[in-house]
N, C-alpha and C positions, 0 to 999 in steps of 0.2 A: 720532331719539331712535337714540344707539351703542347697541352691544349687548356685554353685560358679562358676562364670563365667569366671574365669583365665583358666578353662580347653578348653574353644573355641578359638581360635585363632579370633584376633582383624581384621575385614576386614576395609582395610583403606578407609577415608570420600571419597566418590567421589568431585569433586568440586563442588560446587553453582552456579547455574546459575543466575546469575543477569540481567538485562534490565536496561539501562540509558539512558537518553534522549541526542539525538547527540549533541545538540546544549550547554546545560547546565550542560549535564553530573550527573544530579539527579539519583537517582534510582529509578527507576518510578515500577516495578513488578522484581519477582523472582520465580523460579523454583515451589515453594509451593503455589503462587497466581496464576498460569497458569491453565487453564482445557483446558485438552485435548479432540479434538472429533477425529470420524473417519473420513479420506479422502474421498471426494465424488469422484464422477466421471470422475473430471474436466469440461472443456470445454461443454463437451453434456448436464450439469447441468444446464446451463443457459437458462434462458426464450429466450432470443435472439434465441438462438441455436433447444428451441424445436418448433418454429415458422417457422424454414427454411425448405422446402419439399424437398433441398436436403439430403441424406442419407451421415453419416459420413462413407467415404469409408476406412480413415487410421485413426485406433485405436492409438490417440496420449496416451504416457504417461503422466500422469497428473503430475504437476512441483510442486515444493516443494510450501508451504503458505507461501503467502506473508504477512502474520498478526501473532500475537498471541491472542490467546483468554484468559481474566485472570476475577478473581473476582471484583466486585467492589471494592475498596479502598476509603480510607477519602480523599487521595489528589483529587479524581476526583469531583471538585464543582460542576459540571452542576448534577451530579447523590445527591451531597448533598442539592441539591435545589429543586429535588422535580423531575425534568425532565424528559418525559418519552423517548428520543430521542435527543443526542446531541452531538455535538463536544467531543474530552477527551483534555484538555490542559495541558500542562506541569507546573505546580505549581509555578515553581525556573523561567521560562524564557516565558511563555504564547505560546511556541511553537504547534500548532497542532501537537500531537501525534496519533491521531486515531478518532474512534468514539464509541457510545454505542446506543444500541436498546433495550428495555426490550423487546418486538417485539419477538426478532433475528435479525440475517444478516446471509446473505449467504456467505460465506469464499473463498478465490478464487481455490480452490480446489475443490469447489461445495457442501461440505459439509455444511445443514442449523444449525446453534448455540445459543441456545436459552437460556437465556438473552444470549445478547453478549454486551461484551467489549471489543473493538479489536482495539489494539495498530499494526501500521504497522512497518514491522522491518525496512523497508528503516531510519524510524524515529529513532529507536533504536541502542544501542551500545549493544554488546553483552558481557558480561564480566564473566569471570569463576574463580571464587574464593577459 
């Protein structure tokens, strides 16, 4: 007997998240291309903090990440040219959207992402389709 999917109620499709260049509105990333990472320990993770002799007395709640990390994509010209690390420029208007490094980068939350293709949220518009 063939199974029928009509017996299961269909779940409504959740809205897809798209990221667009703030300057020219070109789509540069989507939810499917995002690379998730675990939150770091915030400011205490950064190199300058580790050198400080003063212990942090107040435990700060880590702020929300200021960037999103994505998979390498065709529009990333510097990646296509074979660079190891470089700025990521919008294909439409040449605005700087972020940067990448095959060796990895540290997120604003303190987590290390490797390899890192980082897009700054301040340079992007979040759109729900």
